VOBA-1610 file (N, C-alpha, C; in pm, whole numbers, padded with zeros to 5 digits, always signed):
BEGIN
Unk+01860-00917+02083Unk+01891-01052+02120Unk+01837-01147+02013Unk+01913-01240+01974Unk+01868-01338+01878Unk+01846-01471+01948Unk+01750-01544+01898Unk+01718-01676+01952Unk+01735-01776+01839Unk+01806-01881+01866Unk+01829-01983+01764Unk+01706-02071+01755Unk+01656-02091+01634Unk+01538-02173+01609Unk+01566-02270+01496Unk+01496-02379+01500Unk+01507-02476+01392Unk+01369-02489+01329Unk+01363-02471+01196Unk+01235-02482+01128Unk+01250-02573+01007Unk+01147-02649+00978Unk+01154-02734+00859Unk+01123-02653+00733Unk+01195-02681+00626Unk+01171-02620+00496Unk+01150-02731+00394Unk+01069-02703+00296Unk+01058-02797+00185Unk+01187-02788+00103Unk+01209-02885+00019Unk+01328-02881-00067Unk+01327-02758-00156Unk+01209-02722-00209Unk+01198-02603-00295Unk+01233-02476-00217Unk+01181-02465-00094Unk+01210-02347-00012Unk+01359-02338+00018Unk+01418-02450+00054Unk+01561-02453+00086Unk+01643-02416-00037Unk+01609-02472-00151Unk+01683-02443-00275Unk+01671-02295-00311Unk+01550-02240-00296Unk+01530-02098-00328Unk+01612-02011-00234Unk+01607-02040-00104Unk+01683-01962-00007Unk+01832-01971-00036Unk+01880-02089-00067Unk+02023-02105-00100Unk+02059-02028-00227Unk+01968-02024-00324Unk+01996-01950-00447Unk+02008-01800-00419Unk+01929-01752-00326Unk+01938-01610-00289Unk+02073-01579-00224Unk+02118-01669-00141Unk+02249-01652-00078Unk+02360-01661-00183Unk+02350-01761-00270Unk+02452-01779-00375Unk+02459-01658-00468Unk+02345-01595-00492Unk+02341-01478-00580Unk+02390-01351-00509Unk+02417-01363-00380Unk+02467-01248-00305Unk+02359-01154-00256Unk+02234-01194-00267Unk+02125-01107-00222Unk+02112-01108-00071Unk+02153-01216-00009Unk+02153-01230+00137Unk+02285-01292+00180Unk+02324-01264+00303Unk+02453-01313+00352Unk+02446-01457+00401Unk+02325-01503+00438Unk+02312-01638+00493Unk+02168-01685+00482Unk+02147-01815+00506Unk+02011-01868+00511Unk+01933-01802+00624Unk+01999-01776+00735Unk+01931-01710+00847Unk+01879-01573+00807Unk+01958-01500+00729Unk+01915-01368+00684Unk+01792-01378+00594Unk+01786-01480+00510Unk+01670-01501+00424Unk+01546-01527+00510Unk+01560-01616+00607Unk+01447-01650+00693Unk+01404-01533+00781Unk+01500-01454+00829Unk+01464-01336+00908Unk+01382-01239+00824Unk+01421-01221+00700Unk+01345-01135+00609Unk+01205-01192+00589Unk+01195-01325+00581Unk+01066-01390+00564Unk+00972-01365+00681Unk+01027-01345+00800Unk+00945-01313+00917Unk+00914-01164+00922Unk+01010-01083+00880Unk+00991-00938+00884Unk+00887-00888+00783Unk+00878-00953+00667Unk+00785-00906+00564Unk+00639-00904+00610Unk+00586-01011+00672Unk+00447-01002+00718Unk+00428-00894+00824Unk+00529-00876+00911Unk+00518-00770+01012Unk+00510-00633+00946Unk+00595-00609+00846Unk+00592-00482+00775Unk+00459-00462+00704Unk+00406-00569+00644Unk+00277-00560+00576Unk+00166-00527+00675Unk+00169-00593+00790Unk+00066-00566+00891Unk+00075-00423+00944Unk+00198-00374+00966Unk+00217-00236+01011Unk+00163-00138+00907Unk+00192-00165+00779Unk+00144-00077+00671Unk-00008-00079+00664Unk-00068-00198+00679Unk-00214-00209+00675Unk-00277-00133+00791Unk-00215-00140+00909Unk-00267-00066+01024Unk-00261+00085+00999Unk-00150+00131+00940Unk-00138+00274+00909Unk-00242+00316+00805Unk-00261+00234+00702Unk-00360+00265+00599Unk-00500+00268+00658Unk-00530+00173+00744Unk-00663+00168+00807Unk-00685+00292+00892Unk-00584+00331+00969Unk-00597+00451+01052Unk-00617+00575+00965Unk-00544+00583+00853Unk-00558+00698+00763Unk-00697+00701+00700Unk-00747+00585+00661Unk-00882+00580+00603Unk-00988+00619+00705Unk-00971+00572+00829Unk-01067+00612+00935Unk-01066+00762+00956Unk-00946+00821+00955Unk-00934+00966+00972Unk-01000+01038+00855Unk-00978+00990+00733Unk-01039+01050+00615Unk-01191+01042+00623Unk-01243+00925+00657Unk-01388+00910+00668Unk-01445+01000+00776Unk-01373+01012+00886Unk-01419+01100+00993Unk-01426+01245+00945Unk-01324+01288+00872Unk-01323+01425+00820Unk-01434+01445+00717Unk-01457+01343+00634Unk-01563+01354+00534Unk-01700+01364+00600Unk-01721+01287+00706Unk-01849+01292+00777Unk-01874+01429+00838Unk-01768+01495+00881Unk-01780+01626+00945Unk-01797+01738+00843Unk-01762+01713+00718Unk-01767+01816+00614Unk-01909+01841+00565Unk-01919+01942+00481Unk-02050+01979+00425Unk-02093+01876+00321Unk-02218+01841+00322Unk-02273+01746+00226Unk-02309+01819+00098Unk-02275+01762-00014Unk-02309+01818-00144Unk-02407+01722-00210Unk-02527+01770-00241Unk-02624+01680-00303Unk-02595+01664-00451Unk-02668+01577-00518Unk-02642+01543-00658Unk-02654+01664-00749Unk-02752+01750-00726Unk-02770+01867-00811Unk-02652+01963-00798Unk-02606+01982-00675Unk-02490+02069-00653Unk-02365+02011-00720Unk-02348+01881-00709Unk-02232+01817-00771Unk-02239+01828-00923Unk-02357+01806-00980Unk-02373+01822-01124Unk-02338+01963-01168Unk-02382+02062-01092Unk-02352+02201-01126Unk-02202+02227-01119Unk-02136+02174-01016Unk-01991+02191-01002Unk-01917+02126-01119Unk-01957+02005-01155Unk-01891+01935-01265Unk-01914+02005-01398Unk-02035+02055-01420Unk-02066+02128-01543Unk-01980+02253-01553Unk-01969+02326-01442Unk-01888+02448-01440Unk-01740+02414-01462Unk-01694+02306-01402Unk-01555+02267-01418Unk-01526+02229-01563Unk-01616+02154-01625Unk-01597+02114-01764Unk-01599+02235-01855Unk-01690+02330-01830Unk-01697+02451-01911Unk-01569+02531-01899Unk-01516+02541-01778Unk-01390+02613-01756Unk-01275+02548-01832Unk-01270+02418-01832Unk-01163+02347-01904Unk-01178+02366-02055Unk-01303+02364-02105Unk-01324+02386-02248Unk-01280+02528-02287Unk-01317+02627-02204Unk-01276+02766-02231Unk-01123+02778-02231Unk-01059+02714-02135Unk-00913+02722-02123Unk-00844+02662-02246Unk-00909+02567-02311Unk-00852+02503-02430Unk-00904+02565-02560Unk-00987+02669-02545Unk-01039+02737-02663Unk-01145+02659-02737Unk-01214+02572-02668Unk-01321+02493-02730Unk-01457+02557-02702Unk-01551+02532-02792Unk-01685+02588-02769Unk-01760+02504-02667Unk-01855+02565-02600Unk-01931+02496-02496Unk-02024+02400-02556
//
């Protein structure tokens, strides 16, 4: 269901919207304005999904095994040595 609304636009906004219609990017001024309302909703939906994904990631990280600095240094040193060997470089 669509509801007819009247909203004020600045001259610049109106000119820009009309240019989009004239260029064939939108079928009407209403279509331009509808897109203008849909964009923040899409952004908010995406932000909610990203936030949920980050919360899930943090939750999984908290449940995982902790690696202290010495263990991480050892892992990185071993990884670098492996890459040097793979490329035929000396340690």
